[in-house]
C-alpha positions, 0 to 999 in steps of 0.5 A: 063177664070175662073178655070174650075175644080169642086169638082169632077174633083179635086177629080179625079186628087187627086186620080190619084196622090194618086194611082201614088205615091203608084205605084212609092213607090211599083216600087221603092221597086221592083227596077223598075226605068222605071215604077217609071219614067213613073208614075212620068212623068204622074203626074208631071203637076197635082199639078199645074192643081189643083192650076189653070186649063184651058180647054187647060191644061186639054186637053193637059193632056188627049190628050198627057200625058195620051196617052204617059202614056198608051203606056208605062204602058200597063195594069197598066193604066186601074186603072185610067180609072174611074178618066180619065172618069170624066175628059173626061166628063168635057172636053166634057161639056166645049167643047160643051159650047164653041160651 
């Protein structure tokens, strides 16, 4: 299968990276290592997804990595919702196409 990410999905992932890196820096200055680690865990696979992604990888990110992130991050996670909505929409459209 070809790479499934279009411009909109790539932009959403880049914005997630940008926001997470900013939070990691802020949490680091605030001496909050647990939050730094949670942010890093959340984004660790995004660079490779930007290089090449499949429906399964995108689903794994949304179903597993995002879910774990939200459990640990709480209110911080709402900042990502617009970007996650773009990715959910792509998953839905690709899943419907497979049916």
